[in-house]
C-alpha positions in Angstrom: -8.0 -19.3 -9.2 -11.4 -17.7 -8.8 -12.1 -14.0 -9.2 -12.9 -13.9 -5.5 -9.4 -15.2 -4.6 -7.7 -12.8 -7.0 -9.8 -10.0 -5.7 -8.7 -10.6 -2.2 -5.2 -9.6 -3.1 -4.5 -5.8 -3.1 -1.5 -4.9 -5.1 -2.5 -1.3 -4.5 -3.0 -1.9 -0.8 -0.4 0.6 0.4 -1.0 4.1 1.5 -0.1 5.3 -1.9 -3.5 4.2 -3.1 -5.3 5.7 -0.2 -3.6 9.1 -0.8 -2.8 9.2 -4.5 -6.0 7.5 -5.4 -8.0 10.4 -3.9 -6.0 13.3 -5.4 -7.8 16.5 -6.2 -9.5 16.9 -9.5 -7.4 18.6 -12.1 -4.1 17.2 -10.9 -4.0 14.5 -13.5 -3.2 16.8 -16.4 -0.6 18.7 -14.4 1.2 15.8 -13.0 1.0 13.7 -16.2 3.3 16.5 -17.6 5.5 16.5 -14.5 6.0 12.7 -14.4 5.5 11.4 -17.9 8.1 8.5 -17.6 10.4 6.9 -15.1 13.1 9.0 -13.7 16.7 7.8 -13.6 17.0 5.0 -11.0 19.3 7.0 -8.8 16.4 9.4 -8.0 14.4 6.5 -6.4 17.2 5.1 -4.3 18.1 6.2 -0.8 21.1 6.0 1.5 20.8 2.5 3.0 20.9 3.6 6.7 18.4 6.4 6.0 16.0 3.9 4.3 16.2 1.5 7.2 15.4 4.3 9.6 12.5 5.5 7.6 11.1 2.0 7.1 11.2 1.4 10.9 9.4 4.7 11.6 6.2 3.3 10.0 5.3 1.4 13.2 5.9 1.7 17.0 9.3 0.6 18.1 7.8 -2.4 19.9 7.0 -3.8 16.4 9.7 -2.3 14.1 12.7 -2.8 16.4 12.7 -6.6 15.8 11.2 -6.5 12.3 13.0 -7.4 9.1 13.8 -4.4 6.9 13.9 -4.4 3.1 15.7 -1.7 1.1 15.5 -0.9 -2.6 18.4 -1.7 -4.9 18.8 -1.2 -8.6 17.2 -4.6 -9.2 14.5 -4.8 -6.5 14.1 -5.1 -2.8 16.6 -7.0 -0.7 16.6 -7.8 3.0 19.0 -5.4 4.8 18.1 -6.5 8.4 16.9 -10.0 9.4 14.1 -9.7 12.0 13.0 -11.8 14.9 9.2 -11.2 15.1 8.0 -12.1 11.6 7.1 -8.5 10.7 8.8 -6.6 7.8 9.3 -2.9 7.2 10.0 -1.3 3.9 9.7 2.0 1.9 7.4 1.8 -1.1 8.0 3.9 -4.2 5.6 5.7 -6.5 5.0 2.7 -8.9 2.9 1.0 -6.2 0.1 3.5 -7.1 -2.6 2.6 -9.6 -1.1 2.2 -13.1 -2.9 5.2 -14.6 -2.1 7.5 -11.7 -0.3 10.7 -12.8 2.3 10.4 -10.0 3.1 6.8 -10.9 6.7 7.9 -11.7 7.1 10.6 -8.9 10.6 10.0 -7.6 9.9 11.9 -4.4 7.5 9.3 -3.1 8.7 7.4 0.0 6.0 5.4 1.6 7.2 3.8 4.9 5.3 0.7 5.9 5.5 -2.2 8.4 3.4 -5.3 7.7 2.6 -8.2 10.0 3.5 -11.9 9.3 0.4 -12.7 7.2 1.0 -9.6 5.1 4.7 -10.5 4.8 3.6 -13.9 3.3 0.7 -12.8 1.2 1.0 -9.1 0.4 4.7 -8.2 0.3 5.4 -10.6 -2.6 3.3 -8.5 -4.9 5.2 -5.4 -4.1 8.5 -7.1 -4.7 7.3 -8.7 -7.9 6.0 -5.4 -9.3 9.2 -3.6 -8.4 11.4 -6.2 -10.0 9.4 -5.9 -13.2 9.5 -2.1 -13.2 13.2 -2.0 -12.6 13.8 -4.6 -15.3 12.4 -2.1 -17.7 9.0 -3.6 -18.5 6.2 -1.4 -19.6 3.0 -1.0 -17.6 1.0 -3.4 -19.8 3.8 -6.0 -19.5 3.9 -5.6 -15.7 0.1 -6.1 -15.6 0.3 -9.2 -17.8 3.2 -10.7 -15.8 1.4 -10.2 -12.5 -1.8 -11.6 -13.8 0.0 -14.6 -15.2 1.8 -15.2 -11.9 -1.5 -15.1 -10.1 -3.0 -17.7 -12.5 0.0 -19.9 -12.1 -0.3 -19.6 -8.3 3.2 -18.1 -8.1 1.7 -15.3 -6.0 -0.3 -16.1 -2.9 -3.9 -15.5 -1.9 -4.6 -13.1 0.8 -4.2 -14.5 4.3 -6.6 -13.6 7.2 -5.5 -11.0 9.6 -3.3 -8.9 7.4 -2.4 -5.5 8.9 -0.3 -2.6 7.6 1.2 0.2 9.8 1.9 3.4 7.9 2.3 5.7 10.8 5.6 7.5 9.9 5.5 11.3 9.9 8.4 11.3 7.5 6.7 9.6 4.6 6.1 11.4 1.3 3.0 10.0 -0.4 2.0 12.7 -2.8 2.8 16.2 -4.0 -0.6 17.3 -2.8 -1.9 18.3 0.6 0.4 17.6 3.5 2.2 14.9 1.4 1.5 12.3 4.1 -1.4 10.6 5.9 -0.3 8.4 8.8 -2.8 5.5 9.2 -3.4 1.8 9.7 -4.9 -0.6 7.1 -6.7 -3.9 7.6 -7.5 -6.3 4.7 -10.3 -8.8 4.4 -11.4 -11.1 1.6 -15.1 -10.3 2.1 -16.5 -9.2 -1.2 -19.7 -7.6 0.0 -18.5 -5.7 3.0 -21.2 -7.0 5.3 -18.7 -7.7 8.0 -17.8 -4.1 8.2 -21.1 -2.4 7.2 -22.4 -1.9 3.7 -22.2 1.9 3.7 -19.1 4.0 4.7 -21.3 6.2 6.9 -23.0 3.2 8.6 -20.1 1.3 10.2 -21.0 -1.1 13.0 -20.3 0.3 16.5 -17.6 -2.3 17.1 -15.6 -1.0 14.1 -15.8 2.6 15.4 -14.8 1.4 18.9 -11.8 -0.4 17.4 -10.6 2.7 15.7 -10.9 4.7 18.8 -9.1 2.0 20.8 -6.3 2.0 18.3 -5.8 5.7 18.5 -5.8 5.8 22.3 -3.4 2.8 22.5 -0.7 4.4 20.4 2.0 6.6 21.7 1.2 10.3 21.6 4.4 10.7 19.5 2.9 8.3 17.0 -0.6 9.8 16.9 -2.5 9.3 13.7 -5.8 9.4 12.0 -6.7 5.7 11.8 -7.9 4.5 8.4 -9.6 1.3 7.4 -9.4 0.4 3.8 -12.1 -2.1 2.7 -12.3 -3.9 -0.5 -15.8 -3.5 -2.0 -15.4 -5.4 -5.3 -14.7 -9.1 -5.5 -13.1 -8.7 -9.0 -11.2 -5.5 -8.4 -7.8 -7.0 -8.8 -8.6 -8.8 -12.0 -10.0 -5.5 -13.4 -7.1 -3.5 -12.0 -4.5 -5.6 -13.7 -6.3 -6.3 -16.9 -7.7 -2.8 -17.5 -5.9 -0.4 -15.2 -7.9 2.7 -16.3 -11.4 1.5 -15.7 -11.5 1.2 -11.9 -12.0 4.5 -10.2 -10.6 5.2 -6.7 -14.1 5.1 -5.3 -14.6 1.7 -6.7 -11.3 0.2 -5.7 -11.1 1.3 -2.0 -13.5 2.5 0.6 -11.9 4.7 3.3 -13.4 5.3 6.7 -11.6 7.9 8.9 -12.0 8.0 12.6 -12.8 11.6 13.6 -13.3 11.2 17.3 -10.7 12.9 19.6 
């Protein structure tokens, strides 16, 4: 598999990276002390019905009502509700952050997310695989090696076109910092140079800005959000992130563009 194909897959593509990856300077030392290792598994688990409700809150009811719902167990994610529309909703935990992030073991993190069918097929398998490895007691280097090996053996898929993630829940807890949450949408593309979106974050094409405005205005007022587009700006970011988890900075790994129009 080429670096381009591997780079198209974002194991850190959930809101955890968007929020945790841009944490304030100085938090690393504090939180490294707060969360030096994995907490008892019970602290990461939720009441089953509560987890289903939180997962569904990530997207409008028109999407989440007929979506499949995954819940976390002691051994990994399992399907609690069989959906009808091809979408899937779930609640991510702190270990979906970058491997060197100080809140990697923060048991308070609950990141509700609903993903569309292409993401179910080509993104969700990464989350499930990483979770299974973590809960099986593997170390971070072992998880990195196992994921990389699975990619090379083509046991994990390449990114499909049109992947979308809704993370609109007002009840998610993404970080100890700020407001603990950041409702948003995410779109993923395999383009390595970003030309389809605009090379510079402050020079987005008009159609992208119009798309963001349209999304905000189309959503229910009860689900209002600050729309976010997360763009990959490095073709080899996933190879680097798995092989050397500390040498990719948040700025290198994700480019965030927030819609500020009202």
